[in-house]
C-alpha positions in Angstrom: -0.1 0.0 0.0 1.4 3.3 -1.0 1.5 6.2 1.5 0.8 4.0 4.5 1.2 6.7 6.9 0.8 10.6 6.5 2.7 13.2 8.5 2.0 17.0 8.7 4.1 19.5 10.4 2.8 22.7 11.6 3.2 25.7 14.1 0.3 26.5 16.5 -1.5 29.6 15.3 -3.1 32.2 17.2 -6.6 31.3 15.9 -6.1 27.7 17.1 -5.6 28.6 20.9 -7.7 29.6 23.8 -6.9 32.0 26.6 -4.6 30.0 28.1 -2.5 29.8 24.8 -3.1 26.0 24.6 -4.6 24.5 21.5 -8.5 24.2 21.5 -10.2 20.9 21.4 -12.1 21.9 18.2 -8.8 23.0 16.6 -7.0 19.8 17.4 -10.1 17.6 16.1 -10.4 19.8 13.0 -6.6 19.2 12.2 -7.0 15.4 12.7 -10.1 15.3 10.3 -8.1 17.4 7.6 -5.1 15.0 8.0 -7.4 12.0 7.6 -9.0 13.5 4.7 -5.9 14.4 2.9 -4.4 10.7 3.7 -7.5 8.9 2.6 -7.3 10.5 -0.8 -3.6 9.7 -1.1 -4.3 6.0 -0.3 -7.0 6.1 -3.0 -8.8 3.0 -1.6 -10.4 5.3 1.0 -10.6 8.3 -1.4 -13.5 10.7 -1.0 -13.9 10.4 -4.8 -14.3 6.6 -4.7 -17.1 6.8 -1.9 -18.9 9.8 -3.7 -19.0 7.8 -7.0 -21.2 5.5 -5.1 -23.1 8.2 -3.3 -21.3 7.3 -0.1 -19.1 9.0 2.5 -17.1 8.1 5.7 -18.6 9.2 9.2 -16.8 9.0 12.3 -18.3 6.7 14.8 -16.1 6.9 17.9 -13.0 8.7 18.9 -10.7 8.0 21.9 -8.1 10.9 22.4 -5.5 10.9 25.3 -3.5 14.2 25.9 -0.4 14.2 27.6 0.4 17.8 26.9 -1.5 20.4 24.9 0.7 22.1 22.5 1.0 25.9 23.0 0.9 29.0 20.7 4.0 29.3 18.5 4.9 25.7 19.2 5.9 23.4 16.2 4.3 19.9 16.2 4.1 16.8 14.0 0.7 15.0 13.4 0.9 11.6 12.0 -2.0 9.3 10.9 -2.6 6.0 9.4 -5.3 3.4 9.1 -4.9 0.6 11.7 -7.6 -1.8 10.8 -10.7 -2.5 8.5 -13.5 -4.8 8.6 -17.2 -5.2 7.3 -18.4 -2.6 9.8 -15.7 -0.2 10.7 -12.4 1.3 9.6 -9.9 2.2 12.2 -7.6 5.2 12.0 -5.1 6.4 14.5 -3.3 9.7 15.2 0.0 10.6 16.9 0.8 14.4 17.8 4.5 15.0 18.7 6.8 17.7 19.5 9.9 18.5 17.5 11.8 16.0 19.7 9.4 13.4 19.0 7.8 13.2 22.4 4.2 12.3 22.1 1.7 15.0 23.2 -1.5 13.5 22.0 -2.5 10.0 20.9 -6.0 9.1 19.4 -7.8 6.2 17.9 -11.0 6.5 15.8 -13.5 4.2 14.2 -15.4 5.2 10.9 -18.3 3.7 8.8 -19.5 4.1 5.5 -22.6 6.3 5.2 -25.2 6.0 2.4 -25.8 9.6 1.5 -29.1 8.8 -0.3 -30.7 6.6 2.5 -29.0 8.5 5.3 -27.9 5.5 7.1 -24.8 3.4 8.0 -23.9 0.6 5.5 -21.5 -2.2 5.5 -17.9 -1.5 4.1 -17.6 -2.4 0.5 -15.9 -5.7 -0.1 -13.3 -4.3 -2.6 -12.1 -1.9 0.2 -11.6 -4.7 2.5 -9.7 -6.7 -0.2 -7.4 -3.8 -1.0 -6.4 -2.9 2.5 -3.4 -3.9 4.6 -2.5 -2.2 8.0 0.9 -0.4 8.3 1.1 -1.0 11.9 -0.7 -1.5 15.2 -3.1 1.2 16.8 -1.8 4.0 18.9 -4.7 3.2 21.7 -7.2 0.7 22.2 -10.8 1.5 23.3 -10.9 0.4 26.9 -14.6 -0.1 27.0 -17.0 -1.9 24.8 -19.7 0.9 25.4 -20.4 3.9 27.3 -23.3 3.7 29.6 -26.3 6.1 29.1 -26.6 9.1 31.1 -29.7 8.7 33.5 -29.4 11.5 36.2 -27.7 14.5 34.9 -26.3 17.1 37.2 -25.3 19.8 34.6 -27.1 21.0 31.4 -26.7 23.6 28.7 -28.5 24.4 25.5 -26.7 25.1 22.2 -28.6 26.6 19.3 -27.6 25.2 15.8 -26.4 27.4 13.0 -25.9 27.0 9.4 -22.1 27.1 9.8 -22.2 24.1 12.1 -22.9 21.8 9.1 -20.3 20.1 7.1 -20.1 18.6 3.7 -22.4 15.7 4.8 -24.9 18.5 5.6 -24.9 17.5 9.5 -23.0 19.0 12.5 -19.4 18.2 12.3 -17.9 15.8 15.0 -15.5 18.3 16.1 -18.4 20.5 17.3 -20.1 17.7 18.9 -17.0 16.8 20.7 -16.7 20.5 22.2 -20.5 20.6 22.8 -20.4 17.4 25.0 -18.2 19.3 27.4 -19.9 22.7 27.4 -22.2 21.7 30.3 -19.6 21.5 32.7 -19.2 24.1 35.5 -16.7 26.8 34.4 -14.4 26.2 37.3 -13.6 22.6 35.9 -12.9 23.9 32.5 -10.7 26.9 33.8 -8.9 25.2 36.6 -8.4 21.7 35.1 -6.9 20.2 31.9 -8.7 17.6 29.7 -6.7 14.4 29.7 -9.0 11.9 28.1 -12.1 12.2 26.1 -14.0 8.9 24.6 -16.9 10.0 22.6 -19.4 7.8 20.6 -21.4 9.4 17.9 -24.9 7.9 17.8 -27.0 9.7 15.3 -26.5 12.6 12.8 -27.6 16.0 14.0 -29.0 18.3 11.4 -30.2 21.9 11.4 -33.6 20.9 11.6 -32.9 19.9 15.2 -33.0 23.5 16.1 -30.8 23.1 19.3 -28.8 20.5 21.3 -28.9 19.8 25.0 -25.6 19.0 26.5 -25.9 17.0 29.8 -23.2 15.7 32.2 -22.8 14.1 35.7 -19.7 13.3 37.8 -18.3 9.9 38.1 -16.8 8.1 40.8 -13.0 8.2 40.4 -11.9 4.6 39.5 -8.5 5.4 40.8 -9.4 7.3 43.9 -7.1 10.0 42.9 -7.9 13.6 44.1 -6.1 15.0 41.1 -8.5 13.5 38.5 -12.3 14.0 37.8 -14.3 11.9 35.6 -17.6 12.9 33.8 -20.4 11.1 31.8 -21.8 13.1 29.0 -24.8 13.0 26.6 -26.1 15.2 23.5 -29.7 15.1 22.8 -32.4 17.1 21.0 -34.6 19.6 22.9 -37.3 16.9 23.3 -34.8 14.3 24.8 -36.0 11.9 22.0 -33.0 11.5 20.2 -29.3 11.0 21.3 -26.5 12.4 19.0 -23.5 11.4 21.2 -22.4 9.9 24.5 -18.9 10.5 26.0 -16.7 9.9 29.0 -14.0 12.6 30.1 -11.3 12.7 32.5 -9.8 15.9 33.8 -6.7 16.7 35.8 -5.5 19.6 38.0 -2.2 20.9 36.7 0.8 20.0 38.7 
C-alpha cells in the first residue's frame, strides 16, 4: 500500500488557541480530520471520490483521545495518521501528535463507517475496500470499554442553538463541534482550572439543522483510581425533546501540577 502513513508539520497559530494559549479541542479535532481526509485521498482505496461515486461518505463513529500535553501558541508539532484496521463494519484510523523532539503529546484512535448519502444510514464496508487494505502498524490506543453507559441522572445541562455554519459537507453537524459541545455543560471552574486528559466519545446519530438546538448534559462519576487529582464525567448530547441522542461521552480531567 502506497503512503501507508501521513505526517503533517505545523506551528500552532493564534486562531487555534484559547486564553491559556493552549490549542483548543476543536482546533485539534479539525486538524485530525483534515489530515485523515488528505491521507485517505492519497491512499485512493479510501478516497472521497471513490465513495462519492457510489453516493457514500465516511462518518466518524467513535474517537478516543488521550492528551499528555496540549501544544501551545507558536509551538511546532508533527501530526502522523494511519489506518490501523478494517472490517465489514468499521475502518479504524489512529493519530499521534509529537513535538519537535518526537515526544508524544496527543494519541488518538478512531472508528469510521460508510454512510449512504441517499438513504442517510450506515452501511457495511464495500468488499473491495477490505480486499485492497493492509494495515501499516498497530493502533496507538485501544478503546478501553466496549460501550459507554447512558446518562440517566444529569447534574449539569446547557443548550446550544444550531447555526448554518455548524454543518459540514455531509450536511450535518461536524464531529469536532459535537466533541466540544459534549463538554460545554460542565461548570466553568472545571474547564478553567483543570486540563482535559482523555475524551472517549461515541457518535450515535446525525445532528441536522432541523433539530434547532442540542442539549448538553453531564454528571460526575466516581473516580476509579481514587485520585484526588483526576475528575471523571459522563456526557450526553440530545435534542431539545430528549427523544434523540446524538452523542455519548466520558471525559477525564486533571488539576495541573
